[in-house]
N, CA, C and O atoms as a GROMACS GRO file, in nm:
protein
  636
    1UNK      N    1  11.447   8.779   9.690
    1UNK     CA    2  11.341   8.735   9.808
    1UNK      C    3  11.330   8.595   9.772
    1UNK      O    4  11.336   8.558   9.655
    2UNK      N    5  11.311   8.498   9.892
    2UNK     CA    6  11.293   8.375   9.875
    2UNK      C    7  11.235   8.316   9.805
    2UNK      O    8  11.119   8.359   9.811
    3UNK      N    9  11.244   8.207   9.709
    3UNK     CA   10  11.160   8.108   9.672
    3UNK      C   11  11.041   8.222   9.555
    3UNK      O   12  10.928   8.194   9.515
    4UNK      N   13  11.101   8.316   9.535
    4UNK     CA   14  10.994   8.418   9.440
    4UNK      C   15  10.893   8.492   9.509
    4UNK      O   16  10.796   8.555   9.466
    5UNK      N   17  10.943   8.468   9.650
    5UNK     CA   18  10.799   8.583   9.721
    5UNK      C   19  10.837   8.701   9.723
    5UNK      O   20  10.956   8.723   9.699
    6UNK      N   21  10.747   8.810   9.752
    6UNK     CA   22  10.803   8.948   9.705
    6UNK      C   23  10.672   9.024   9.799
    6UNK      O   24  10.560   8.974   9.815
    7UNK      N   25  10.710   9.132   9.844
    7UNK     CA   26  10.647   9.216   9.907
    7UNK      C   27  10.635   9.347   9.842
    7UNK      O   28  10.743   9.402   9.816
    8UNK      N   29  10.503   9.424   9.802
    8UNK     CA   30  10.499   9.521   9.771
    8UNK      C   31  10.439   9.643   9.864
    8UNK      O   32  10.324   9.644   9.909
    9UNK      N   33  10.541   9.748   9.887
    9UNK     CA   34  10.474   9.838  10.016
    9UNK      C   35  10.411   9.947   9.935
    9UNK      O   36  10.448   9.992   9.827
   10UNK      N   37  10.310   9.981  10.006
   10UNK     CA   38  10.180  10.087   9.978
   10UNK      C   39  10.269  10.227   9.954
   10UNK      O   40  10.331  10.281  10.045
   11UNK      N   41  10.267  10.264   9.846
   11UNK     CA   42  10.280  10.393   9.805
   11UNK      C   43  10.184  10.491   9.736
   11UNK      O   44  10.223  10.588   9.670
   12UNK      N   45  10.083  10.466   9.753
   12UNK     CA   46   9.941  10.541   9.696
   12UNK      C   47   9.945  10.662   9.804
   12UNK      O   48   9.992  10.653   9.918
   13UNK      N   49   9.875  10.797   9.734
   13UNK     CA   50   9.854  10.906   9.835
   13UNK      C   51   9.728  10.894   9.919
   13UNK      O   52   9.682  10.980   9.994
   14UNK      N   53   9.685  10.781   9.896
   14UNK     CA   54   9.530  10.748   9.977
   14UNK      C   55   9.539  10.628  10.054
   14UNK      O   56   9.622  10.539  10.037
   15UNK      N   57   9.444  10.631  10.144
   15UNK     CA   58   9.438  10.494  10.242
   15UNK      C   59   9.379  10.391  10.151
   15UNK      O   60   9.313  10.419  10.051
   16UNK      N   61   9.405  10.277  10.190
   16UNK     CA   62   9.381  10.173  10.140
   16UNK      C   63   9.212  10.147  10.114
   16UNK      O   64   9.145  10.167  10.215
   17UNK      N   65   9.153  10.113  10.018
   17UNK     CA   66   9.043  10.091  10.014
   17UNK      C   67   8.997   9.949   9.962
   17UNK      O   68   9.013   9.911   9.846
   18UNK      N   69   8.934   9.871  10.071
   18UNK     CA   70   8.898   9.750  10.033
   18UNK      C   71   8.820   9.699   9.890
   18UNK      O   72   8.854   9.597   9.830
   19UNK      N   73   8.712   9.787   9.849
   19UNK     CA   74   8.669   9.758   9.748
   19UNK      C   75   8.717   9.762   9.628
   19UNK      O   76   8.688   9.684   9.537
   20UNK      N   77   8.822   9.887   9.619
   20UNK     CA   78   8.886   9.910   9.519
   20UNK      C   79   9.010   9.808   9.472
   20UNK      O   80   9.042   9.782   9.356
   21UNK      N   81   9.078   9.756   9.606
   21UNK     CA   82   9.177   9.656   9.592
   21UNK      C   83   9.112   9.522   9.583
   21UNK      O   84   9.165   9.448   9.499
   22UNK      N   85   9.018   9.475   9.641
   22UNK     CA   86   8.933   9.370   9.551
   22UNK      C   87   8.912   9.369   9.417
   22UNK      O   88   8.924   9.262   9.358
   23UNK      N   89   8.882   9.474   9.354
   23UNK     CA   90   8.872   9.486   9.201
   23UNK      C   91   8.999   9.471   9.166
   23UNK      O   92   8.992   9.373   9.091
   24UNK      N   93   9.104   9.500   9.170
   24UNK     CA   94   9.206   9.516   9.104
   24UNK      C   95   9.283   9.377   9.122
   24UNK      O   96   9.363   9.343   9.035
   25UNK      N   97   9.254   9.283   9.253
   25UNK     CA   98   9.309   9.170   9.251
   25UNK      C   99   9.213   9.081   9.146
   25UNK      O  100   9.260   9.009   9.058
   26UNK      N  101   9.082   9.098   9.168
   26UNK     CA  102   8.994   8.990   9.080
   26UNK      C  103   9.050   9.048   8.939
   26UNK      O  104   9.103   8.956   8.875
   27UNK      N  105   9.055   9.163   8.876
   27UNK     CA  106   9.090   9.191   8.742
   27UNK      C  107   9.205   9.126   8.696
   27UNK      O  108   9.222   9.095   8.578
   28UNK      N  109   9.311   9.098   8.816
   28UNK     CA  110   9.449   8.995   8.778
   28UNK      C  111   9.389   8.852   8.782
   28UNK      O  112   9.473   8.766   8.756
   29UNK      N  113   9.285   8.812   8.805
   29UNK     CA  114   9.252   8.672   8.773
   29UNK      C  115   9.246   8.595   8.930
   29UNK      O  116   9.228   8.473   8.933
   30UNK      N  117   9.261   8.674   9.060
   30UNK     CA  118   9.238   8.609   9.204
   30UNK      C  119   9.126   8.618   9.218
   30UNK      O  120   9.057   8.711   9.175
   31UNK      N  121   9.077   8.496   9.296
   31UNK     CA  122   8.935   8.456   9.364
   31UNK      C  123   8.972   8.550   9.492
   31UNK      O  124   9.090   8.555   9.525
   32UNK      N  125   8.890   8.614   9.554
   32UNK     CA  126   8.947   8.695   9.691
   32UNK      C  127   8.809   8.670   9.781
   32UNK      O  128   8.689   8.657   9.752
   33UNK      N  129   8.894   8.669   9.918
   33UNK     CA  130   8.794   8.674  10.012
   33UNK      C  131   8.839   8.784  10.134
   33UNK      O  132   8.949   8.840  10.134
   34UNK      N  133   8.743   8.804  10.230
   34UNK     CA  134   8.806   8.880  10.325
   34UNK      C  135   8.849   8.849  10.440
   34UNK      O  136   8.784   8.749  10.474
   35UNK      N  137   8.933   8.881  10.534
   35UNK     CA  138   8.993   8.783  10.628
   35UNK      C  139   9.034   8.880  10.731
   35UNK      O  140   9.090   8.984  10.698
   36UNK      N  141   9.006   8.850  10.862
   36UNK     CA  142   9.051   8.929  10.997
   36UNK      C  143   9.130   8.808  11.092
   36UNK      O  144   9.087   8.693  11.096
   37UNK      N  145   9.229   8.845  11.153
   37UNK     CA  146   9.285   8.776  11.248
   37UNK      C  147   9.337   8.863  11.362
   37UNK      O  148   9.411   8.957  11.334
   38UNK      N  149   9.306   8.839  11.483
   38UNK     CA  150   9.264   8.902  11.632
   38UNK      C  151   9.438   8.887  11.637
   38UNK      O  152   9.517   8.814  11.577
   39UNK      N  153   9.450   8.984  11.731
   39UNK     CA  154   9.600   9.020  11.794
   39UNK      C  155   9.637   8.910  11.840
   39UNK      O  156   9.548   8.836  11.883
   40UNK      N  157   9.774   8.865  11.846
   40UNK     CA  158   9.815   8.715  11.908
   40UNK      C  159   9.793   8.592  11.784
   40UNK      O  160   9.848   8.483  11.799
   41UNK      N  161   9.744   8.608  11.718
   41UNK     CA  162   9.728   8.523  11.607
   41UNK      C  163   9.830   8.443  11.559
   41UNK      O  164   9.936   8.505  11.561
   42UNK      N  165   9.841   8.323  11.515
   42UNK     CA  166   9.980   8.265  11.438
   42UNK      C  167   9.904   8.137  11.356
   42UNK      O  168   9.803   8.070  11.380
   43UNK      N  169   9.993   8.139  11.259
   43UNK     CA  170   9.990   8.032  11.162
   43UNK      C  171  10.146   7.942  11.165
   43UNK      O  172  10.248   8.005  11.140
   44UNK      N  173  10.152   7.817  11.193
   44UNK     CA  174  10.269   7.786  11.195
   44UNK      C  175  10.302   7.739  11.022
   44UNK      O  176  10.251   7.774  10.916
   45UNK      N  177  10.397   7.656  11.052
   45UNK     CA  178  10.461   7.668  10.881
   45UNK      C  179  10.368   7.556  10.832
   45UNK      O  180  10.334   7.448  10.881
   46UNK      N  181  10.339   7.622  10.716
   46UNK     CA  182  10.243   7.572  10.616
   46UNK      C  183  10.276   7.616  10.470
   46UNK      O  184  10.360   7.703  10.450
   47UNK      N  185  10.207   7.553  10.363
   47UNK     CA  186  10.203   7.625  10.226
   47UNK      C  187  10.067   7.602  10.169
   47UNK      O  188   9.978   7.545  10.233
   48UNK      N  189  10.051   7.649  10.044
   48UNK     CA  190   9.941   7.658   9.960
   48UNK      C  191   9.957   7.600   9.864
   48UNK      O  192  10.076   7.601   9.832
   49UNK      N  193   9.869   7.526   9.769
   49UNK     CA  194   9.907   7.473   9.662
   49UNK      C  195   9.878   7.572   9.515
   49UNK      O  196   9.917   7.558   9.399
   50UNK      N  197   9.809   7.653   9.569
   50UNK     CA  198   9.776   7.764   9.490
   50UNK      C  199   9.871   7.886   9.483
   50UNK      O  200   9.954   7.892   9.574
   51UNK      N  201   9.872   7.969   9.402
   51UNK     CA  202   9.936   8.095   9.416
   51UNK      C  203   9.831   8.234   9.510
   51UNK      O  204   9.715   8.269   9.488
   52UNK      N  205   9.920   8.280   9.603
   52UNK     CA  206   9.817   8.345   9.692
   52UNK      C  207   9.885   8.522   9.691
   52UNK      O  208   9.986   8.556   9.630
   53UNK      N  209   9.820   8.590   9.754
   53UNK     CA  210   9.852   8.729   9.745
   53UNK      C  211   9.745   8.780   9.886
   53UNK      O  212   9.625   8.756   9.899
   54UNK      N  213   9.808   8.832   9.952
   54UNK     CA  214   9.768   8.886  10.086
   54UNK      C  215   9.758   9.049  10.086
   54UNK      O  216   9.869   9.104  10.089
   55UNK      N  217   9.657   9.126  10.083
   55UNK     CA  218   9.672   9.260  10.086
   55UNK      C  219   9.608   9.324  10.200
   55UNK      O  220   9.488   9.309  10.222
   56UNK      N  221   9.697   9.406  10.282
   56UNK     CA  222   9.653   9.438  10.422
   56UNK      C  223   9.533   9.577  10.412
   56UNK      O  224   9.542   9.654  10.317
   57UNK      N  225   9.466   9.590  10.477
   57UNK     CA  226   9.397   9.665  10.472
   57UNK      C  227   9.400   9.737  10.612
   57UNK      O  228   9.365   9.854  10.602
   58UNK      N  229   9.431   9.699  10.739
   58UNK     CA  230   9.462   9.761  10.816
   58UNK      C  231   9.505   9.660  10.931
   58UNK      O  232   9.446   9.552  10.942
   59UNK      N  233   9.625   9.700  11.033
   59UNK     CA  234   9.668   9.611  11.131
   59UNK      C  235   9.820   9.585  11.057
   59UNK      O  236   9.856   9.637  10.951
   60UNK      N  237   9.889   9.502  11.130
   60UNK     CA  238   9.994   9.440  11.057
   60UNK      C  239  10.017   9.300  11.108
   60UNK      O  240   9.978   9.260  11.217
   61UNK      N  241  10.087   9.225  11.015
   61UNK     CA  242  10.114   9.088  11.004
   61UNK      C  243  10.241   9.067  10.960
   61UNK      O  244  10.285   9.138  10.870
   62UNK      N  245  10.335   8.943  11.030
   62UNK     CA  246  10.439   8.925  10.956
   62UNK      C  247  10.447   8.799  10.868
   62UNK      O  248  10.374   8.709  10.908
   63UNK      N  249  10.500   8.780  10.789
   63UNK     CA  250  10.523   8.654  10.711
   63UNK      C  251  10.640   8.626  10.707
   63UNK      O  252  10.711   8.711  10.653
   64UNK      N  253  10.701   8.518  10.753
   64UNK     CA  254  10.805   8.438  10.727
   64UNK      C  255  10.821   8.360  10.617
   64UNK      O  256  10.753   8.260  10.598
   65UNK      N  257  10.924   8.408  10.526
   65UNK     CA  258  10.951   8.302  10.425
   65UNK      C  259  11.091   8.243  10.436
   65UNK      O  260  11.192   8.313  10.430
   66UNK      N  261  11.092   8.115  10.451
   66UNK     CA  262  11.246   8.104  10.481
   66UNK      C  263  11.283   8.150  10.595
   66UNK      O  264  11.190   8.156  10.675
   67UNK      N  265  11.414   8.195  10.645
   67UNK     CA  266  11.418   8.228  10.775
   67UNK      C  267  11.425   8.407  10.748
   67UNK      O  268  11.502   8.479  10.811
   68UNK      N  269  11.336   8.454  10.650
   68UNK     CA  270  11.330   8.599  10.654
   68UNK      C  271  11.183   8.626  10.688
   68UNK      O  272  11.088   8.562  10.643
   69UNK      N  273  11.177   8.757  10.797
   69UNK     CA  274  11.049   8.776  10.827
   69UNK      C  275  11.024   8.927  10.712
   69UNK      O  276  11.116   8.998  10.671
   70UNK      N  277  10.882   8.943  10.683
   70UNK     CA  278  10.846   9.043  10.611
   70UNK      C  279  10.732   9.096  10.685
   70UNK      O  280  10.645   9.013  10.711
   71UNK      N  281  10.713   9.203  10.721
   71UNK     CA  282  10.630   9.280  10.801
   71UNK      C  283  10.536   9.372  10.706
   71UNK      O  284  10.585   9.468  10.646
   72UNK      N  285  10.396   9.335  10.695
   72UNK     CA  286  10.293   9.412  10.597
   72UNK      C  287  10.240   9.479  10.682
   72UNK      O  288  10.218   9.422  10.788
   73UNK      N  289  10.210   9.582  10.673
   73UNK     CA  290  10.115   9.706  10.726
   73UNK      C  291  10.007   9.755  10.634
   73UNK      O  292  10.019   9.720  10.517
   74UNK      N  293   9.898   9.835  10.668
   74UNK     CA  294   9.773   9.886  10.587
   74UNK      C  295   9.833   9.938  10.426
   74UNK      O  296   9.888  10.047  10.405
   75UNK      N  297   9.814   9.854  10.344
   75UNK     CA  298   9.839   9.877  10.211
   75UNK      C  299   9.965   9.792  10.133
   75UNK      O  300   9.994   9.772  10.015
   76UNK      N  301  10.018   9.756  10.249
   76UNK     CA  302  10.096   9.657  10.174
   76UNK      C  303  10.054   9.497  10.111
   76UNK      O  304   9.961   9.428  10.154
   77UNK      N  305  10.123   9.468  10.029
   77UNK     CA  306  10.061   9.338   9.935
   77UNK      C  307  10.178   9.244   9.934
   77UNK      O  308  10.289   9.294   9.912
   78UNK      N  309  10.169   9.120   9.954
   78UNK     CA  310  10.272   9.019   9.928
   78UNK      C  311  10.228   8.947   9.794
   78UNK      O  312  10.109   8.958   9.765
   79UNK      N  313  10.304   8.880   9.713
   79UNK     CA  314  10.297   8.764   9.644
   79UNK      C  315  10.343   8.650   9.668
   79UNK      O  316  10.464   8.635   9.677
   80UNK      N  317  10.276   8.568   9.679
   80UNK     CA  318  10.337   8.425   9.726
   80UNK      C  319  10.300   8.306   9.619
   80UNK      O  320  10.187   8.274   9.582
   81UNK      N  321  10.439   8.243   9.575
   81UNK     CA  322  10.384   8.159   9.455
   81UNK      C  323  10.348   7.999   9.499
   81UNK      O  324  10.411   7.945   9.590
   82UNK      N  325  10.285   7.956   9.455
   82UNK     CA  326  10.248   7.817   9.505
   82UNK      C  327  10.330   7.752   9.557
   82UNK      O  328  10.444   7.752   9.511
   83UNK      N  329  10.296   7.671   9.677
   83UNK     CA  330  10.374   7.602   9.735
   83UNK      C  331  10.481   7.628   9.831
   83UNK      O  332  10.558   7.543   9.876
   84UNK      N  333  10.479   7.771   9.865
   84UNK     CA  334  10.570   7.867   9.936
   84UNK      C  335  10.546   7.830  10.095
   84UNK      O  336  10.451   7.872  10.162
   85UNK      N  337  10.666   7.731  10.152
   85UNK     CA  338  10.638   7.718  10.282
   85UNK      C  339  10.670   7.878  10.358
   85UNK      O  340  10.767   7.945  10.320
   86UNK      N  341  10.579   7.926  10.464
   86UNK     CA  342  10.579   8.020  10.540
   86UNK      C  343  10.498   7.980  10.687
   86UNK      O  344  10.428   7.884  10.718
   87UNK      N  345  10.542   8.093  10.754
   87UNK     CA  346  10.447   8.113  10.878
   87UNK      C  347  10.412   8.260  10.879
   87UNK      O  348  10.479   8.346  10.822
   88UNK      N  349  10.316   8.281  10.938
   88UNK     CA  350  10.228   8.420  10.991
   88UNK      C  351  10.206   8.437  11.143
   88UNK      O  352  10.200   8.342  11.222
   89UNK      N  353  10.195   8.555  11.174
   89UNK     CA  354  10.158   8.608  11.309
   89UNK      C  355  10.126   8.750  11.291
   89UNK      O  356  10.187   8.832  11.223
   90UNK      N  357  10.023   8.768  11.362
   90UNK     CA  358   9.965   8.908  11.384
   90UNK      C  359  10.051   8.972  11.490
   90UNK      O  360  10.076   8.933  11.604
   91UNK      N  361  10.096   9.100  11.413
   91UNK     CA  362  10.168   9.197  11.542
   91UNK      C  363  10.083   9.330  11.575
   91UNK      O  364  10.024   9.404  11.496
   92UNK      N  365  10.096   9.338  11.720
   92UNK     CA  366  10.058   9.478  11.816
   92UNK      C  367   9.912   9.402  11.846
   92UNK      O  368   9.871   9.286  11.840
   93UNK      N  369   9.863   9.522  11.879
   93UNK     CA  370   9.723   9.501  11.985
   93UNK      C  371   9.596   9.508  11.878
   93UNK      O  372   9.488   9.463  11.917
   94UNK      N  373   9.605   9.558  11.754
   94UNK     CA  374   9.540   9.572  11.674
   94UNK      C  375   9.493   9.467  11.574
   94UNK      O  376   9.584   9.431  11.500
   95UNK      N  377   9.336   9.387  11.543
   95UNK     CA  378   9.338   9.312  11.469
   95UNK      C  379   9.395   9.315  11.344
   95UNK      O  380   9.442   9.428  11.337
   96UNK      N  381   9.421   9.250  11.232
   96UNK     CA  382   9.467   9.279  11.125
   96UNK      C  383   9.367   9.224  10.991
   96UNK      O  384   9.339   9.108  10.960
   97UNK      N  385   9.324   9.357  10.921
   97UNK     CA  386   9.236   9.275  10.809
   97UNK      C  387   9.298   9.266  10.677
   97UNK      O  388   9.388   9.347  10.656
   98UNK      N  389   9.274   9.201  10.604
   98UNK     CA  390   9.329   9.174  10.478
   98UNK      C  391   9.262   9.087  10.375
   98UNK      O  392   9.188   8.994  10.408
   99UNK      N  393   9.284   9.109  10.279
   99UNK     CA  394   9.218   9.049  10.155
   99UNK      C  395   9.318   8.916  10.117
   99UNK      O  396   9.441   8.926  10.117
  100UNK      N  397   9.263   8.820  10.092
  100UNK     CA  398   9.334   8.691  10.030
  100UNK      C  399   9.298   8.657   9.894
  100UNK      O  400   9.188   8.615   9.857
  101UNK      N  401   9.395   8.677   9.825
  101UNK     CA  402   9.371   8.647   9.646
  101UNK      C  403   9.430   8.499   9.632
  101UNK      O  404   9.537   8.453   9.670
  102UNK      N  405   9.311   8.435   9.559
  102UNK     CA  406   9.394   8.278   9.535
  102UNK      C  407   9.390   8.244   9.392
  102UNK      O  408   9.278   8.254   9.344
  103UNK      N  409   9.492   8.205   9.303
  103UNK     CA  410   9.482   8.182   9.170
  103UNK      C  411   9.536   8.045   9.130
  103UNK      O  412   9.629   8.000   9.198
  104UNK      N  413   9.498   7.987   9.048
  104UNK     CA  414   9.554   7.877   8.980
  104UNK      C  415   9.507   7.878   8.843
  104UNK      O  416   9.387   7.895   8.821
  105UNK      N  417   9.587   7.862   8.751
  105UNK     CA  418   9.557   7.882   8.604
  105UNK      C  419   9.450   7.738   8.567
  105UNK      O  420   9.346   7.753   8.502
  106UNK      N  421   9.483   7.634   8.608
  106UNK     CA  422   9.384   7.527   8.555
  106UNK      C  423   9.258   7.531   8.614
  106UNK      O  424   9.154   7.491   8.561
  107UNK      N  425   9.272   7.597   8.762
  107UNK     CA  426   9.121   7.628   8.819
  107UNK      C  427   9.056   7.731   8.752
  107UNK      O  428   8.939   7.726   8.714
  108UNK      N  429   9.143   7.835   8.736
  108UNK     CA  430   9.077   7.940   8.642
  108UNK      C  431   9.026   7.924   8.517
  108UNK      O  432   8.940   8.002   8.476
  109UNK      N  433   9.073   7.823   8.444
  109UNK     CA  434   9.033   7.795   8.301
  109UNK      C  435   8.913   7.690   8.310
  109UNK      O  436   8.837   7.688   8.213
  110UNK      N  437   8.891   7.614   8.402
  110UNK     CA  438   8.800   7.537   8.456
  110UNK      C  439   8.654   7.615   8.480
  110UNK      O  440   8.543   7.590   8.433
  111UNK      N  441   8.698   7.721   8.571
  111UNK     CA  442   8.608   7.793   8.653
  111UNK      C  443   8.499   7.883   8.492
  111UNK      O  444   8.380   7.894   8.461
  112UNK      N  445   8.627   7.925   8.436
  112UNK     CA  446   8.574   8.008   8.310
  112UNK      C  447   8.479   7.932   8.191
  112UNK      O  448   8.384   7.975   8.125
  113UNK      N  449   8.538   7.813   8.192
  113UNK     CA  450   8.460   7.720   8.124
  113UNK      C  451   8.320   7.699   8.167
  113UNK      O  452   8.222   7.703   8.092
  114UNK      N  453   8.321   7.672   8.309
  114UNK     CA  454   8.214   7.635   8.369
  114UNK      C  455   8.110   7.720   8.358
  114UNK      O  456   7.998   7.675   8.333
  115UNK      N  457   8.135   7.878   8.380
  115UNK     CA  458   8.081   7.999   8.394
  115UNK      C  459   8.035   7.989   8.266
  115UNK      O  460   7.914   7.968   8.263
  116UNK      N  461   8.105   7.998   8.125
  116UNK     CA  462   8.057   8.002   8.003
  116UNK      C  463   7.924   7.934   7.955
  116UNK      O  464   7.833   7.982   7.887
  117UNK      N  465   7.942   7.773   8.027
  117UNK     CA  466   7.842   7.690   7.997
  117UNK      C  467   7.718   7.730   8.056
  117UNK      O  468   7.606   7.725   8.006
  118UNK      N  469   7.753   7.774   8.178
  118UNK     CA  470   7.647   7.770   8.282
  118UNK      C  471   7.535   7.925   8.207
  118UNK      O  472   7.415   7.953   8.210
  119UNK      N  473   7.640   7.981   8.156
  119UNK     CA  474   7.538   8.123   8.083
  119UNK      C  475   7.477   8.087   7.950
  119UNK      O  476   7.378   8.149   7.912
  120UNK      N  477   7.542   7.970   7.860
  120UNK     CA  478   7.473   7.923   7.780
  120UNK      C  479   7.330   7.842   7.808
  120UNK      O  480   7.226   7.844   7.741
  121UNK      N  481   7.359   7.771   7.930
  121UNK     CA  482   7.220   7.690   7.958
  121UNK      C  483   7.145   7.790   8.002
  121UNK      O  484   7.025   7.786   7.977
  122UNK      N  485   7.184   7.872   8.056
  122UNK     CA  486   7.086   7.991   8.119
  122UNK      C  487   7.003   8.059   8.018
  122UNK      O  488   6.883   8.084   8.030
  123UNK      N  489   7.089   8.090   7.903
  123UNK     CA  490   7.001   8.166   7.765
  123UNK      C  491   6.919   8.081   7.729
  123UNK      O  492   6.802   8.119   7.732
  124UNK      N  493   6.941   7.959   7.689
  124UNK     CA  494   6.869   7.860   7.611
  124UNK      C  495   6.728   7.859   7.699
  124UNK      O  496   6.613   7.879   7.658
  125UNK      N  497   6.780   7.828   7.842
  125UNK     CA  498   6.640   7.820   7.952
  125UNK      C  499   6.560   7.952   7.918
  125UNK      O  500   6.443   7.943   7.882
  126UNK      N  501   6.614   8.057   7.927
  126UNK     CA  502   6.550   8.177   7.916
  126UNK      C  503   6.455   8.177   7.775
  126UNK      O  504   6.332   8.177   7.769
  127UNK      N  505   6.535   8.177   7.683
  127UNK     CA  506   6.470   8.125   7.532
  127UNK      C  507   6.327   8.069   7.557
  127UNK      O  508   6.223   8.132   7.536
  128UNK      N  509   6.338   7.934   7.608
  128UNK     CA  510   6.227   7.839   7.622
  128UNK      C  511   6.128   7.900   7.694
  128UNK      O  512   6.011   7.885   7.662
  129UNK      N  513   6.165   7.980   7.804
  129UNK     CA  514   6.082   8.039   7.910
  129UNK      C  515   6.019   8.128   7.796
  129UNK      O  516   5.908   8.085   7.765
  130UNK      N  517   6.057   8.238   7.726
  130UNK     CA  518   5.989   8.325   7.653
  130UNK      C  519   5.907   8.279   7.528
  130UNK      O  520   5.810   8.338   7.481
  131UNK      N  521   5.965   8.163   7.481
  131UNK     CA  522   5.875   8.076   7.390
  131UNK      C  523   5.729   8.051   7.462
  131UNK      O  524   5.617   8.090   7.430
  132UNK      N  525   5.769   7.982   7.557
  132UNK     CA  526   5.637   7.936   7.657
  132UNK      C  527   5.537   8.024   7.683
  132UNK      O  528   5.416   8.004   7.669
  133UNK      N  529   5.600   8.143   7.729
  133UNK     CA  530   5.536   8.239   7.795
  133UNK      C  531   5.450   8.318   7.666
  133UNK      O  532   5.339   8.364   7.691
  134UNK      N  533   5.494   8.328   7.561
  134UNK     CA  534   5.456   8.360   7.403
  134UNK      C  535   5.325   8.292   7.348
  134UNK      O  536   5.226   8.342   7.296
  135UNK      N  537   5.363   8.134   7.383
  135UNK     CA  538   5.242   8.066   7.340
  135UNK      C  539   5.138   8.070   7.437
  135UNK      O  540   5.020   8.066   7.402
  136UNK      N  541   5.171   8.079   7.548
  136UNK     CA  542   5.043   8.113   7.647
  136UNK      C  543   4.951   8.217   7.616
  136UNK      O  544   4.828   8.211   7.614
  137UNK      N  545   5.037   8.328   7.588
  137UNK     CA  546   4.993   8.451   7.568
  137UNK      C  547   4.892   8.429   7.429
  137UNK      O  548   4.783   8.486   7.428
  138UNK      N  549   4.928   8.355   7.327
  138UNK     CA  550   4.887   8.353   7.237
  138UNK      C  551   4.776   8.253   7.239
  138UNK      O  552   4.678   8.290   7.173
  139UNK      N  553   4.766   8.153   7.287
  139UNK     CA  554   4.662   8.077   7.336
  139UNK      C  555   4.532   8.171   7.436
  139UNK      O  556   4.410   8.169   7.422
  140UNK      N  557   4.605   8.239   7.524
  140UNK     CA  558   4.470   8.324   7.593
  140UNK      C  559   4.439   8.396   7.508
  140UNK      O  560   4.316   8.405   7.510
  141UNK      N  561   4.496   8.477   7.403
  141UNK     CA  562   4.450   8.599   7.300
  141UNK      C  563   4.345   8.480   7.228
  141UNK      O  564   4.229   8.513   7.203
  142UNK      N  565   4.377   8.386   7.206
  142UNK     CA  566   4.280   8.272   7.114
  142UNK      C  567   4.160   8.274   7.201
  142UNK      O  568   4.053   8.307   7.150
  143UNK      N  569   4.166   8.245   7.318
  143UNK     CA  570   4.062   8.201   7.388
  143UNK      C  571   3.959   8.333   7.417
  143UNK      O  572   3.836   8.337   7.426
  144UNK      N  573   4.043   8.420   7.426
  144UNK     CA  574   3.983   8.552   7.445
  144UNK      C  575   3.845   8.592   7.288
  144UNK      O  576   3.724   8.615   7.285
  145UNK      N  577   3.942   8.580   7.198
  145UNK     CA  578   3.875   8.605   7.062
  145UNK      C  579   3.772   8.492   7.055
  145UNK      O  580   3.664   8.529   7.009
  146UNK      N  581   3.778   8.375   7.086
  146UNK     CA  582   3.646   8.262   7.074
  146UNK      C  583   3.586   8.313   7.178
  146UNK      O  584   3.467   8.313   7.147
  147UNK      N  585   3.601   8.371   7.323
  147UNK     CA  586   3.496   8.390   7.397
  147UNK      C  587   3.418   8.518   7.339
  147UNK      O  588   3.295   8.519   7.343
  148UNK      N  589   3.483   8.615   7.290
  148UNK     CA  590   3.399   8.737   7.231
  148UNK      C  591   3.336   8.657   7.123
  148UNK      O  592   3.216   8.653   7.148
  149UNK      N  593   3.359   8.603   7.033
  149UNK     CA  594   3.280   8.525   6.924
  149UNK      C  595   3.151   8.459   6.983
  149UNK      O  596   3.037   8.485   6.944
  150UNK      N  597   3.184   8.371   7.083
  150UNK     CA  598   3.072   8.311   7.130
  150UNK      C  599   2.964   8.427   7.191
  150UNK      O  600   2.847   8.430   7.153
  151UNK      N  601   3.009   8.501   7.270
  151UNK     CA  602   2.925   8.634   7.327
  151UNK      C  603   2.846   8.696   7.214
  151UNK      O  604   2.725   8.716   7.220
  152UNK      N  605   2.907   8.718   7.130
  152UNK     CA  606   2.857   8.813   7.027
  152UNK      C  607   2.746   8.709   6.941
  152UNK      O  608   2.636   8.761   6.922
  153UNK      N  609   2.759   8.612   6.905
  153UNK     CA  610   2.665   8.498   6.873
  153UNK      C  611   2.527   8.503   6.944
  153UNK      O  612   2.414   8.514   6.895
  154UNK      N  613   2.579   8.489   7.107
  154UNK     CA  614   2.465   8.464   7.184
  154UNK      C  615   2.394   8.621   7.184
  154UNK      O  616   2.273   8.639   7.201
  155UNK      N  617   2.451   8.683   7.171
  155UNK     CA  618   2.378   8.836   7.179
  155UNK      C  619   2.313   8.816   7.048
  155UNK      O  620   2.190   8.810   7.055
  156UNK      N  621   2.365   8.806   6.933
  156UNK     CA  622   2.273   8.801   6.795
  156UNK      C  623   2.168   8.719   6.812
  156UNK      O  624   2.056   8.752   6.772
  157UNK      N  625   2.193   8.581   6.886
  157UNK     CA  626   2.050   8.524   6.882
  157UNK      C  627   1.920   8.608   6.954
  157UNK      O  628   1.806   8.628   6.914
  158UNK      N  629   1.989   8.644   7.076
  158UNK     CA  630   1.903   8.694   7.188
  158UNK      C  631   1.820   8.810   7.105
  158UNK      O  632   1.699   8.832   7.115
  159UNK      N  633   1.903   8.871   7.029
  159UNK     CA  634   1.828   9.014   6.962
  159UNK      C  635   1.696   8.988   6.871
  159UNK      O  636   1.637   9.084   6.820
   0.00000   0.00000   0.00000
C-alpha cells in the first residue's frame, strides 16, 4: 500500500461499537474525536502532520492515497502515516460517521508530562486544603472549648 497507508477490514462477528473502538484507539495512544460527513462531502488533496487513523462507524468513505482509492465501510479502519497526501469523499446517500485518531510521539510525551505535573500540582493543592480545613476545625474546636469554659465560669459565678 502506498506510503505505508493501510486499511484493516472489519472481520468481527458484531457491529462496530463507537465506545469500544474509541477505547481501543485511546489505548494505542491516539487522541480521538468523533466526526460525521454528509453525503457528497469531499476533501481535496491534503496531508496531516500527525499519524492518523479513521475508524468508520456507519456509512462509506473513499480515501485516495496516490492514485489508489480505498473504500472504508462500517467497521473498517485505516492507518495513515504522518504527511501522507490523500483525498476523501463520502460515498452513497448516507452520512458517514467515524472516529479520527491522531497521534504524535512528541505531543504524546509532552501531554503525559503536563498531565503528570498537573496531577502533582493538584495533589499538593489538595494537601494544603486538607491542612487548612483541619486547622480551621482545630481552631473552631478550641473556640468551642473556650466558649464552654466561659459559660461554665459564668454559670458558677451566678450560682
